[in-house]
C-alpha positions in Angstrom: 0.2 0.2 0.0 1.3 3.1 -1.5 0.2 6.8 -1.6 -1.9 6.9 -4.9 -4.2 8.9 -7.0 -7.4 10.4 -4.5 -5.0 9.3 -1.8 -6.6 10.9 1.3 -10.3 9.5 0.1 -8.7 5.9 -0.7 -7.0 5.9 2.6 -9.9 6.9 4.6 -11.8 4.0 3.0 -8.7 1.5 3.9 -9.1 3.1 8.0 -12.8 2.8 8.1 -13.2 -0.9 6.6 -9.9 -2.1 8.5 -11.5 -0.5 12.0 -15.1 -2.1 11.1 -13.7 -5.8 10.0 -11.1 -6.2 12.3 -11.7 -6.8 16.0 -9.0 -8.4 18.4 -5.6 -8.0 18.7 -4.7 -10.8 16.7 -7.1 -9.6 14.0 -5.0 -6.5 13.9 -1.2 -8.3 14.0 -2.3 -10.7 10.9 -3.5 -7.5 9.1 -0.6 -5.8 9.6 1.8 -8.7 8.7 -0.2 -9.1 5.2 0.6 -5.1 5.0 4.1 -5.3 5.6 4.8 -8.3 3.4 2.1 -6.5 0.6 4.2 -3.4 0.8 7.9 -5.1 1.1 9.1 -2.7 3.6 12.5 -3.0 4.6 13.4 -4.3 7.8 16.5 -3.2 10.4 15.5 -1.4 13.0 15.2 -4.6 15.6 13.3 -6.6 13.3 14.1 -8.7 10.2 10.7 -9.6 9.1 7.1 -8.4 8.8 5.7 -10.5 12.1 8.1 -9.0 14.6 7.5 -5.7 12.8 3.9 -6.1 13.9 4.2 -7.4 16.9 6.3 -4.4 17.4 3.8 -2.2 16.2 0.7 -3.3 17.9 1.7 -4.4 21.3 3.2 -1.2 22.1 0.3 0.8 20.6 -1.8 -0.8 22.7 0.7 0.0 25.9 0.9 -4.0 26.5 4.3 -5.8 26.7 5.6 -7.7 23.8 5.5 -11.0 25.8 1.5 -10.9 26.2 0.0 -14.3 26.6 -1.4 -16.8 24.2 -5.0 -16.4 25.3 -4.8 -12.5 25.6 -4.5 -12.0 21.8 -8.5 -12.9 21.9 -8.9 -9.9 23.7 -11.4 -7.0 21.5 -10.0 -3.4 21.0 -12.1 -0.5 21.3 -12.6 1.9 18.1 -9.9 4.3 19.4 -7.1 1.2 19.6 -8.2 0.0 16.5 -7.5 3.9 14.4 -4.5 4.2 16.1 -2.8 0.9 15.0 -4.5 1.4 11.6 -3.0 4.8 11.4 0.5 3.7 12.2 0.5 0.7 10.1 -0.3 3.5 7.1 2.6 5.8 8.1 4.8 3.0 8.4 4.2 2.0 4.9 3.3 5.0 3.1 6.1 7.3 4.9 8.7 4.7 5.9 8.9 5.4 9.8 10.6 3.2 11.9 7.9 1.5 13.7 9.9 2.5 17.0 9.8 6.3 16.0 5.8 5.8 15.9 5.8 3.8 19.6 8.7 5.4 20.8 10.1 2.3 22.0 12.9 0.2 21.0 15.1 -2.9 22.8 18.7 -3.0 23.1 20.2 -5.8 25.2 17.3 -6.8 26.3 15.9 -3.3 27.7 13.2 -0.9 26.9 14.3 2.4 25.6 12.4 5.6 24.6 13.3 6.8 21.2 12.1 9.4 18.8 13.5 11.4 15.9 16.1 12.8 17.7 17.9 9.9 18.1 19.1 7.2 15.9 16.8 3.5 16.7 19.1 1.3 18.7 20.8 -1.7 16.8 24.3 -1.5 17.2 26.5 -4.7 16.8 28.2 -3.7 20.3 25.3 -5.2 22.2 26.3 -8.5 21.9 29.9 -7.8 23.6 27.9 -5.7 26.3 25.9 -8.9 26.5 29.3 -11.1 26.8 31.1 -8.4 29.1 33.7 -8.1 26.3 34.9 -11.4 27.0 38.2 -12.1 25.1 38.5 -8.5 24.7 39.3 -7.1 28.4 41.0 -8.9 31.1 39.3 -7.4 34.1 36.1 -5.2 35.3 36.0 -1.8 34.1 36.3 1.0 36.5 35.3 3.7 33.6 33.0 3.8 30.7 32.8 6.3 27.9 30.0 6.2 25.5 30.7 8.5 22.4 28.0 10.0 20.8 25.4 7.9 22.8 21.9 9.0 21.3 19.1 7.6 23.6 22.1 6.3 26.2 21.2 2.4 25.1 24.9 1.6 24.9 25.9 3.4 28.3 23.1 2.1 30.1 23.4 -1.3 29.3 26.9 -0.8 30.2 25.7 0.3 33.5 23.3 -2.7 34.1 26.8 -5.1 32.6 29.2 -3.5 34.9 27.5 -2.5 37.6 30.7 -1.3 39.9 31.5 0.9 36.4 31.5 4.8 36.8 29.8 5.5 32.3 30.0 8.4 30.8 27.4 9.0 28.0 28.8 12.4 25.8 26.8 13.9 22.9 27.1 16.9 20.6 23.6 17.1 20.3 21.4 18.6 23.2 18.4 16.9 21.5 20.0 13.5 21.4 21.3 14.5 25.4 17.5 14.7 26.1 16.6 11.9 25.3 19.6 10.0 26.9 18.9 11.9 30.0 15.1 10.7 30.2 16.2 7.2 29.3 18.9 7.7 32.2 16.3 8.6 34.8 13.6 5.7 33.8 16.4 3.8 34.2 17.2 4.7 37.3 20.8 5.1 36.5 21.1 8.6 37.1 24.1 8.4 40.0 25.4 5.8 37.9 25.4 7.3 34.4 26.2 10.7 33.3 25.0 12.7 30.5 27.8 15.0 29.3 27.6 17.7 26.3 30.6 17.6 24.2 32.2 20.8 23.8 34.3 21.7 20.8 38.0 21.3 21.4 40.1 24.5 21.8 42.5 25.4 18.7 45.5 25.6 21.4 44.5 22.4 22.3 44.4 20.7 19.0 47.7 22.3 18.4 49.2 20.5 21.4 47.3 17.4 19.9 49.2 17.8 16.7 52.4 18.8 18.0 52.9 15.7 20.5 51.7 13.6 17.7 55.2 14.3 15.4 
């Protein structure tokens, strides 16, 4: 489903039909999978298939966890809930907006994070290293950890969980990104463990000193 002539009228008809005919969480999941499959969208922001993409859109849109019991999928939805899901599915397809930006939720190293357009959606391969405590790369527990270009602070926060005795600095040049980072740090109760820091330009005198020391 992509934008087409008479798009607004067509989309309204499409939304009305979906809201009228779909009733349960399972209905919405099945419908979203079908729509994503037909639209041939690109995956890569935490999922790699239409089913997982649908789960990460539908359930957070209902303020539910991803691991709801199977029998809960037969629960009926209200009209406003159905409208919210259908409209987000349409935006995911027509505007190619990542699901994480539609729901403001993303997962990294098993932890949930708030995200929006001010930061990238967490999907770093460093996550596997963190989960394995950097096995084979470090010989002792770190005392200090620096996460440069922290964005949502997902790496810094995941490191704080993995290495509870380390002091973690989360650095970014963007005040907007740091606002998201600070929100996540507070939500995870790590304000005394992870420190958000605004990166400042290196003074020219310091740059000259560094260059001189390198020669």
